[in-house]
N, CA, C and O atoms as a DFTB+ gen file, in Angstrom:
256 C
 N C O
     1  1    -166.220     -26.064      82.333
     2  2    -166.257     -26.864      83.548
     3  2    -165.548     -26.124      84.682
     4  3    -164.616     -25.351      84.458
     5  1    -166.002     -26.373      85.870
     6  2    -165.438     -25.750      87.059
     7  2    -164.142     -26.462      87.437
     8  3    -164.180     -27.625      87.838
     9  1    -163.022     -25.807      87.321
    10  2    -161.712     -26.400      87.613
    11  2    -161.561     -26.721      89.093
    12  3    -160.765     -27.586      89.458
    13  1    -162.309     -26.044      89.943
    14  2    -162.219     -26.255      91.377
    15  2    -162.534     -27.698      91.760
    16  3    -161.991     -28.201      92.744
    17  1    -163.396     -28.372      91.007
    18  2    -163.796     -29.740      91.302
    19  2    -163.137     -30.733      90.361
    20  3    -163.760     -31.722      89.973
    21  1    -161.883     -30.486      89.987
    22  2    -161.200     -31.330      89.019
    23  2    -160.604     -32.598      89.637
    24  3    -160.033     -33.415      88.914
    25  1    -160.724     -32.783      90.960
    26  2    -160.177     -33.973      91.593
    27  2    -160.991     -35.198      91.197
    28  3    -162.156     -35.090      90.814
    29  1    -160.369     -36.345      91.294
    30  2    -161.052     -37.598      90.981
    31  2    -162.117     -37.844      92.041
    32  3    -161.869     -37.656      93.232
    33  1    -163.290     -38.260      91.612
    34  2    -164.350     -38.564      92.574
    35  2    -163.948     -39.785      93.384
    36  3    -163.610     -40.833      92.833
    37  1    -163.990     -39.633      94.696
    38  2    -163.682     -40.754      95.577
    39  2    -164.863     -41.712      95.603
    40  3    -166.019     -41.301      95.503
    41  1    -164.550     -42.998      95.740
    42  2    -165.606     -44.002      95.836
    43  2    -165.308     -44.916      97.020
    44  3    -164.177     -44.978      97.501
    45  1    -166.316     -45.610      97.475
    46  2    -166.162     -46.511      98.613
    47  2    -165.026     -47.491      98.326
    48  3    -164.963     -48.098      97.258
    49  1    -164.140     -47.629      99.295
    50  2    -163.002     -48.536      99.158
    51  2    -161.710     -47.844      98.771
    52  3    -160.631     -48.405      98.962
    53  1    -161.795     -46.625      98.225
    54  2    -160.577     -45.880      97.899
    55  2    -159.814     -45.590      99.185
    56  3    -160.412     -45.391     100.243
    57  1    -158.499     -45.569      99.083
    58  2    -157.660     -45.329     100.252
    59  2    -156.814     -44.080     100.022
    60  3    -156.283     -43.857      98.934
    61  1    -156.705     -43.273     101.079
    62  2    -155.949     -42.031     101.019
    63  2    -155.034     -41.927     102.224
    64  3    -155.355     -42.416     103.307
    65  1    -153.888     -41.286     102.026
    66  2    -152.953     -41.034     103.109
    67  2    -153.120     -39.588     103.547
    68  3    -153.020     -38.671     102.731
    69  1    -153.374     -39.386     104.831
    70  2    -153.502     -38.042     105.374
    71  2    -152.098     -37.463     105.522
    72  3    -151.291     -38.005     106.278
    73  1    -151.792     -36.380     104.821
    74  2    -150.417     -35.861     104.767
    75  2    -149.776     -35.544     106.112
    76  3    -148.591     -35.823     106.293
    77  1    -150.508     -34.975     107.056
    78  2    -149.877     -34.577     108.313
    79  2    -149.632     -35.729     109.277
    80  3    -148.803     -35.609     110.179
    81  1    -150.335     -36.838     109.102
    82  2    -150.167     -37.964     110.023
    83  2    -149.586     -39.197     109.347
    84  3    -149.084     -40.097     110.020
    85  1    -149.650     -39.244     108.025
    86  2    -149.195     -40.398     107.235
    87  2    -150.016     -41.654     107.507
    88  3    -149.579     -42.760     107.190
    89  1    -151.205     -41.493     108.094
    90  2    -152.086     -42.636     108.335
    91  2    -152.965     -42.850     107.112
    92  3    -153.291     -41.909     106.390
    93  1    -153.340     -44.101     106.896
    94  2    -154.176     -44.451     105.754
    95  2    -155.634     -44.477     106.200
    96  3    -155.978     -45.059     107.229
    97  1    -156.477     -43.834     105.401
    98  2    -157.912     -43.799     105.644
    99  2    -158.624     -44.392     104.434
   100  3    -158.213     -44.182     103.293
   101  1    -159.700     -45.135     104.698
   102  2    -160.480     -45.787     103.656
   103  2    -161.836     -45.079     103.548
   104  3    -162.464     -44.773     104.561
   105  1    -162.277     -44.826     102.319
   106  2    -163.588     -44.220     102.105
   107  2    -164.649     -45.271     102.434
   108  3    -164.700     -46.328     101.804
   109  1    -165.497     -44.974     103.427
   110  2    -166.546     -45.915     103.813
   111  2    -167.923     -45.463     103.339
   112  3    -168.851     -46.268     103.270
   113  1    -168.059     -44.181     103.013
   114  2    -169.339     -43.684     102.532
   115  2    -169.128     -42.385     101.763
   116  3    -168.314     -41.545     102.146
   117  1    -169.872     -42.236     100.677
   118  2    -169.872     -41.012      99.884
   119  2    -171.237     -40.368     100.091
   120  3    -172.268     -41.019      99.920
   121  1    -171.246     -39.086     100.461
   122  2    -172.504     -38.417     100.786
   123  2    -172.657     -37.104     100.027
   124  3    -171.700     -36.588      99.449
   125  1    -173.871     -36.578     100.040
   126  2    -174.195     -35.293      99.419
   127  2    -173.738     -35.213      97.968
   128  3    -172.945     -34.348      97.597
   129  1    -174.248     -36.125      97.164
   130  2    -173.962     -36.173      95.721
   131  2    -172.471     -36.317      95.409
   132  3    -172.003     -35.842      94.375
   133  1    -171.731     -36.969      96.299
   134  2    -170.316     -37.213      96.051
   135  2    -169.406     -36.069      96.418
   136  3    -168.197     -36.153      96.200
   137  1    -169.955     -34.987      96.977
   138  2    -169.129     -33.840      97.339
   139  2    -168.412     -34.019      98.675
   140  3    -167.438     -33.318      98.951
   141  1    -168.878     -34.941      99.498
   142  2    -168.285     -35.220     100.802
   143  2    -168.084     -36.722     100.946
   144  3    -168.834     -37.520     100.383
   145  1    -167.055     -37.097     101.713
   146  2    -166.799     -38.512     101.975
   147  2    -166.544     -38.726     103.461
   148  3    -166.030     -37.851     104.158
   149  1    -166.917     -39.915     103.924
   150  2    -166.597     -40.320     105.286
   151  2    -165.470     -41.338     105.173
   152  3    -165.584     -42.346     104.476
   153  1    -164.385     -41.051     105.873
   154  2    -163.205     -41.910     105.850
   155  2    -163.038     -42.574     107.209
   156  3    -163.394     -41.998     108.237
   157  1    -162.497     -43.784     107.210
   158  2    -162.229     -44.511     108.443
   159  2    -160.747     -44.865     108.464
   160  3    -160.192     -45.344     107.475
   161  1    -160.122     -44.621     109.602
   162  2    -158.699     -44.938     109.742
   163  2    -158.502     -46.441     109.589
   164  3    -159.192     -47.232     110.231
   165  1    -157.567     -46.826     108.746
   166  2    -157.290     -48.243     108.531
   167  2    -156.642     -48.807     109.791
   168  3    -155.609     -48.313     110.242
   169  1    -157.253     -49.839     110.351
   170  2    -156.722     -50.467     111.552
   171  2    -156.963     -49.650     112.816
   172  3    -156.357     -49.919     113.853
   173  1    -157.827     -48.674     112.742
   174  2    -158.113     -47.832     113.902
   175  2    -159.598     -47.593     114.038
   176  3    -160.403     -48.220     113.350
   177  1    -159.960     -46.684     114.928
   178  2    -161.375     -46.421     115.149
   179  2    -161.764     -44.975     114.847
   180  3    -162.883     -44.566     115.157
   181  1    -160.877     -44.206     114.256
   182  2    -161.181     -42.813     113.940
   183  2    -161.915     -42.694     112.613
   184  3    -161.628     -43.412     111.655
   185  1    -162.867     -41.769     112.582
   186  2    -163.600     -41.453     111.358
   187  2    -163.348     -39.996     111.022
   188  3    -163.064     -39.185     111.903
   189  1    -163.452     -39.673     109.766
   190  2    -163.136     -38.343     109.297
   191  2    -164.130     -37.980     108.204
   192  3    -164.382     -38.781     107.305
   193  1    -164.694     -36.784     108.272
   194  2    -165.574     -36.281     107.227
   195  2    -164.831     -35.168     106.513
   196  3    -164.350     -34.231     107.150
   197  1    -164.733     -35.262     105.199
   198  2    -164.054     -34.219     104.438
   199  2    -164.710     -34.060     103.075
   200  3    -165.403     -34.953     102.588
   201  1    -164.477     -32.923     102.486
   202  2    -165.023     -32.657     101.155
   203  2    -164.078     -33.181     100.091
   204  3    -162.909     -33.455     100.361
   205  1    -164.596     -33.317      98.883
   206  2    -163.709     -33.693      97.764
   207  2    -162.621     -32.651      97.616
   208  3    -161.471     -32.991      97.338
   209  1    -162.965     -31.393      97.796
   210  2    -161.976     -30.308      97.708
   211  2    -160.880     -30.531      98.755
   212  3    -159.697     -30.336      98.474
   213  1    -161.279     -30.939      99.954
   214  2    -160.319     -31.205     101.016
   215  2    -159.384     -32.363     100.695
   216  3    -158.244     -32.387     101.160
   217  1    -159.858     -33.326      99.901
   218  2    -159.024     -34.479      99.538
   219  2    -157.891     -34.116      98.582
   220  3    -156.986     -34.919      98.356
   221  1    -157.938     -32.904      98.019
   222  2    -156.870     -32.492      97.104
   223  2    -155.509     -32.514      97.777
   224  3    -154.494     -32.706      97.106
   225  1    -155.466     -32.320      99.097
   226  2    -154.191     -32.300      99.807
   227  2    -153.766     -33.695     100.279
   228  3    -152.637     -33.879     100.734
   229  1    -154.656     -34.659     100.172
   230  2    -154.358     -36.027     100.582
   231  2    -153.695     -36.768      99.421
   232  3    -153.796     -36.346      98.269
   233  1    -153.030     -37.852      99.726
   234  2    -152.354     -38.662      98.713
   235  2    -153.169     -39.936      98.510
   236  3    -153.442     -40.664      99.464
   237  1    -153.553     -40.198      97.271
   238  2    -154.298     -41.435      97.004
   239  2    -153.329     -42.610      97.134
   240  3    -152.268     -42.626      96.510
   241  1    -153.707     -43.582      97.947
   242  2    -152.862     -44.744      98.221
   243  2    -153.081     -45.784      97.148
   244  3    -154.209     -46.200      96.881
   245  1    -151.994     -46.196      96.540
   246  2    -152.054     -47.243      95.519
   247  2    -151.201     -48.397      95.991
   248  3    -149.995     -48.250      96.191
   249  1    -151.824     -49.541      96.167
   250  2    -151.110     -50.732      96.597
   251  2    -150.468     -51.385      95.377
   252  3    -151.123     -51.584      94.355
   253  1    -149.189     -51.714      95.489
   254  2    -148.469     -52.353      94.374
   255  2    -148.841     -53.803      94.233
   256  3    -148.329     -54.489      93.348
């Protein structure tokens, strides 16, 4: 198996914290066979397109 793609597949509704801004983004769409995701800033109007590989640097948000 290719270790490069060892990250957990993101799915709609998953939440991630962008490390440099500490803002929470929610996955609103998974595209291109799950290799890319569209994220929307929680409580904001910004959208972000990133690859699964790019999400390796983000922190998956887990609500207690």
